[in-house]
Phi, psi and omega in degrees: 000327186265117175270084187216148186290136174278161181301135176197162180244131179293148177245108179240091181292168183294328178297322177296320180295323178293324176295324176297322179296318178298318182294329183274352182057032179268107186299323182292327176290315185298323183297340182268354189278324177065203182209190179070204185258002186301330186295342182260001190276314187285125181223097179293153177287329180204156175241125179245135184246126180235158175122215188260197187295346178300335178236016186262163173246154173229162173231160180235127175245124180283105190276180187289348180278351181284147181296159179305320183292330187258335185305132173279120185252151172279173185300333179276003178092351180288149177284175176099022176298146187239136168249129185251172170071022178286142181240164180270060183208219175250106183286145182268123182235136177244121178249128182240119180270107181277344178084203184278136174241114180280141182243132181216113001279177179295139179290157179292329176234118188303327185258009179296143181287312183283139177214124186258000180275199181268134175241151177205143175292139184234147177288166179304135181260190180283331181197152175222123180248110181276132176261339176195163176231136176224151179235128185237133176294137173263107190303132175081355185250000183052046187214165173219156180251128176261121184244118170259114184259145179171213181244131181249121180263120179231121183053047176069009179248123181279132181228139174297131186207168173229147172252122193239133169229151175241143179232121182240131176267109186275076186287354177270002176276151181287112175233350177231161180298325181292325176294320178302312181296310183298313182293331177299333179253024176060036175245146181226164186260064186297334179289338180250340183224113183292349180267351189266168174281197184240175174104353177239143186224128183257119173252353178298152185215149177301131177083359185296144176237179181306319182298341181270350186293321180306315180294323177296318178295320178297322179294327179288329174055232186286356173293338176279105186198176175302134183099348180269142170254117179254126182240140187230137164219106184203153183128336181298314181292330174295313181299318179295317179298316180296317179301318185279341187267085179280341179290313180280328184229084192284348181219171184298320182299317180290326177294316179295321179297319179292321177299318179296319179299314182292324178298321180290328173296319178295319179302322178297321177294318180298318179296322178301316179295319178297321180292339176276001174102350180283161170259151192229136166245130174238127174256127189278183184284130179289168183285082185294342177299341179261353182294148182307330182289338190233341192296335187269007173245089197291324189048049188301332181291350181254011180288128173269177176300324177300310182298318183292333184266001189255008192242358183276128180275169183295340178269005179092347179286152180253128179279140174294144177203164184259108185294325179298314178296319175309312186293322180291317177301311182295323178299317179296309185296317181293320180297318181293313187280314187275337179248297187295320186242018187300318182293321178290319181297323184274323191240352183229047180293348176278358180233337185228127178240126179256121180256116185273080180295332179296306181294322179298315180295322177299324179295324176287322179300324181287342183272122183290355176286345184249153187249123180273073184207164177279149185259326188268146168295157179234116173076167183296331180299331179261359179101007177290134181241148170282168184307327181276358178102351177287156181295140181277157179296151184272050180217179178293348177291352178279353184302322178299346180265002179288130176224178178297349180261359182232051182253158176296157180303128178079359183290147181226133179293340183270351183230337182277129191272347182232136176288309173234213186275001181209355181252140181303143179281176184302317183299324180281324175302315180293322180294316179296316179296320179297318179295317179296316182294318181290322177297316180296316183294323183278330188257331186274000000 
């Protein structure tokens, strides 16, 4: 009865990722693809993801406060249905309209989930009067069925019927850089997504900063070992915290010094993982000075030569950006790469891959084919909905509920560079992941 996808894991080999790089004309991606057969050789035993929400998963539980019509129910009718594998990007959702289902005989309770009589698909009738709506989780499919129960009139004859749609959250699709890397090596996040394969484990968490990485590594325990690929994207929340904290860091110099200090702490964590035998990919902090949340506060007096030269687009126009944020981002990234990880970056490229998400994003920003704006709606005021249809909170915590159905007018996942006002959009998540996967495959 249900035309809905069964669990499966996408297979995106490294050759496919290189073809994507060619199609996107992204020189930085292409440079990592190489040639020959090397791209198929490296096969990690497991992929571990550490850091912040850029690589994290969330789940949604429809709680008791949701209305009867919207609550996601389990098969026994109880509330508390769960949707898993939501990411802080643009989630892929498939909605299938099954149409009218005629019921014979009429059920004792119009909205009951279980029905032992005869069902049949029916063509559109003259009228349908819904008496109630219920939503039921489809076990194991990360999906739910929306049932509008009532009377369906067909050829002037009223029949007990339901109007049925199914909604599936395809959490095994690539929407984050960490999924791109894991799937490139045939690993999936089955603990977070029931549709995915196995072999990848996410310890990354929403809001995580450098100080949280130690606990994430401890949680991974003995999974960090020879044969493991550990991937990190963290530092963005640190940079934002430093930028906002004028009491502790009252000027640019003190802000940059704190960013450098935290970057060196992170470098120590990366080295620890390398010393345990794992191989490491680190993706650095993107250019937040251009993000919608910060770009319109220029701090022009703090622009360095780097900042001034990084904003001109291919059509000659200059993008607005926040020079103070630029400087803090660059201080963090340079300290980690040029000081903390310099020996590994220069001499141990077969164990450590550095993905320059900052420079990569700047290359897209300069290209007029891409839009420097947020893609997702934010909160119920803009029409953002949670999976069960209730209004989403009016904060950045609504990002896991962003889908292709909750985008700004005219927004495109292939051209908009930010998901919300500070997180990379789908096109950049895929680009960063592709670069990381190809570097690992070619160098490790």
